[in-house]
N, C-alpha and C positions, 0 to 999 in steps of 0.2 A: 719422544716418540716412546710408544710401550718397551718393554724390554723382550728381546726374544725369548719366547719360552720353550718353543716346539724348532726344533734345528735338525736338519738332515745332513747326513754327509755320506757323499758317494765316493766307494774306495775305502778299503780298510788296510791297507799296508803300513809300511810305518809313518808316513802324514797322518792318513785319514784315522788310524789309531789312534793315536796323540792328538788329534785335534778333537776327536770323539770320548776320550777321556778326559781332557780339561773341561770340558762343556758340560758331561755328566757330574762331576765334581763340582762344578760352578752351579748346580742347580736346575740344569736345563734337560727337558727334555730329548733325548736322541735318537734319530734315526738311521742305523746304518745300512747303507747298501755295498754289496758285492756283487760280480756278475754270475758267479757262478756258487753253488752249495758248498761245494770245498774250499774255495776262499773264502767265503763267507765263515764258515766254522775257524778257520786258519786265522781270521781276523777277531773272533769271540775269543779265540784262545790268548791272542795276542795281548788284547786287552786286559783281560782278565790277568795274565802273569804279570803285566806291567802295575796293575793296583795292587797285587799281592806282594810284588816288590816293595811299593812304597809303604807297605805296612809292615814289613820285614825291617825295612831300612830306618822307621820309624817317623817316618813323613805323613804318613794317615793312620788313624786310626779304624778298627775293623768296620765300625759303625760308618765310616765315612765313605769305605770300600762299599759296604754292602748298599750303603744309599745310592753310590753312583751305579752299582752293575741295577738297581732295580729302574734306575732313567734310563739304559738303553735297550733297545729293543735291533731286532736284526730282519733284512728282508734283501731277495735277490730280485726282485721287480720293483723298478722306477715309478710304477703308478703309486704305490706305498709311498709316495713323497707328496701325496695330494693334499695334503694338511699343513703343511711346514710353512712357514713366516720366513723361512731363511735356509739356503741349501750350499752348499760348499761342495765344489767336487774336487776329489784328490787322487784324481787317475794317470794314468802313465803318462808322462810331457810328451805327449803326441799331440799333435795338433787338430790330425783326424780324430784321434779317438776323444776328446776331450770336447770337439764339436758336437759329435753325435750325443754324448751324454749332456749337454746343454740344450742342446733341440730336442730331447727326450723330455729333459725337465721343465723346458718352457712349456709343453703340452701337457705334463701332468701334473705340474703345482697350481693347483685352482686358485689362490688369492692372486690376483694382478699385480698386486704390490708387492708381492714375495720378492724377496733379492737371491739373484744365482750370482754365486761368488764361485772364481776359479783359483785353485792353487797352485797355478802356473808360477814355474820361477825364471820364464825366458818368454815364452810367447807374449805375442801383443796383445792386450785384453781388448782391444777394438775389434781384432780378425775374430774374435770368440764370441763376441756381443752381436755380431751383425747377422749371427746363425740363429737369433731367436726372435722372434715377436716382441720382446720385451728388453731393446737393447738398452734403455735408459735404467733398468735394473740390476744391469750385469756387472761385477766389480771384479778386479784383482784383490785377491789376501792373500799374501804370501806368508805361510808361515815357514817356521824354520825348525831343523833335525836336531835334538830330541824335542817335539812340541812341548812335555809336561815341563823341559827344565830350560828351554830358551825364549826370553821375554817378548824379543821384537818379533812385530807383524807388518809386513808392507802394505799398504793400502794404494790400489794403482787402480785411478777413474780412467776410463778413456773418455776421449772427445766426448762420446755421446752419453758419458754417465750421470743421472739426474745428481743433484744437489741432496736430495735426499736419501740417494743409497748411500751415498758417500757415506753420511752421517750414521746411518742407521748401521754401516758397518763398522764406524768407529766407536760407535756406541757397543758394538755386539766385543767388539778386541777388547774393552775396557771391563766387560762383564765377564771375559775369560781371563782377568788379570793380565792381559799383556798391555804393553807399550807400542803405540801407532807412530810410523814415520809416513808419509806420502810421497809415492816415487812418482817418475813419470813414467808413462807409458810406451816406453821403448824395450827392446828386447835386454833382459838385464837387470830393469829398474836402477836400485839404488846399488845394493849388496853386491848380487851377482857380476856387476858391471866392473867394479875393482877386485872380487875376489877370485873372477874365473881364471884373466889373465894368469893372476899370481900362482893358482893350481897347476894352470897349463906349464908356465916356467919351470915348476918342479918337475913336473912328467919330463920335459926336455932334457934336463937337466941329467935325469936315469940315463933316457934314450941315448944321449950323447956318450955316457961313462965317466961324465964330469965328475958326479958324485951319485953315493948309495942312499937306498932309500931311509936307513936309519940314521945317515949323517946329516941327510937333508932335514930330517924332522926333528932330530934333538939340536940342530943349529938353530932351526925357527923356535924352537919353544924355549931353551936355556938364552940364547943370545937375542931374542926378541918379545921374550914374555909371552909367546902365544901358547894357550895352553893345550894346543894340538897342532903337532906339525902337519905342512900342506898334504901329505901324503896320505897320513892316517885320515886326516880329514875327508879327502876323496874317496876312501875307503868307507868311511861313515855313509858321506853320501849316498855312494854306489856309481861305481865306474860307468855303467851305463845310462845312469840318471845324468852324470859329469859330459859325458859325450852328448847328449841330446840337449841339454844347456848350451854347449858350446857350439853345438851345428846353427842353433835358432839364434844366437848371436852373430857368427860369422855370415849367416844368411843375409841379415838385418846390414848389418856395417861393412861386410868383408875387410874387416882388419885382420891381419896375420895371427895377432896375438889371440885371436879367438879361435884359430882353427885347431880342432882337436889333432893333437900329435897323431902319428902314426902307430906308435907304442902303446896309445890308449886306446886305437882303435883294434888293436891287436887282443889286447888283453880282455877285451868286451865279447869280442869275436868268441877266444877261448873258454869264456864263461868266468873269468877270476873278475868277478864285480866288487870285491870287496867284502865287507863284514858280512852280507848277506849270504855270501857263495863260500864264506870260509877263506878265501883266498884274492887277495887283491896285491898292490904294493907289500902287504904284510900278509901274515899266514894269522889264522883265527880259529878259536875252537870251533865245533859245530854246535 
């Protein structure tokens, strides 16, 4: 199959901007969509800031940054995805929102063989594929945050995903310099099925007063050689995202270990979402 040269990314938050950055640095023409002009401008700034940080850190040359910027274009109209060969949605981890985006992309993207990928971290892919008229071209492509650093991508074919779609998605992951694993189409896939119960257990330790966040994180970092403790990782993921993932997994399996603890729900309700809000289990500079 020919390499993907025209990629669409819907959503320019932490995940979407990371995917767009990696693709642009890989030589792909990338069109990024956001819902509103304000969100689009925030996403553009996020991308530019990240590329500038790469130059300051010596990971990119100024020429690499400038070339990547020329490959990026921005829109708040999904009809502008008409000429894309492959589109990845990276919007909020909400079944209805993702379904609406995929339904709209299905009508907007003109190439009937184009792949529509979802970056969901927990929603069964088949539930999203069936809202389109091209379910064989819908697949899960789950990146990890921060996308420019994390090398893994989970590929999640649904029961109705075509073999060509899976191969094209695997090829794109290689184009982006990622390593792919294939995961089952069940909520949580491989990584989150193992990770989420661990993270929620750390929240329950705080909730019960058994240990303080600093001690839990330091214990796992120094005692288990984890690069980041579970509560700092939750702050990085975003507590609202973690709650949505846990709810999706609990809905599918009804296992208590997947149920979001009350403390997590209260923190999300209070707006203590982690790094992006400046406060979660730890506090951060704005």
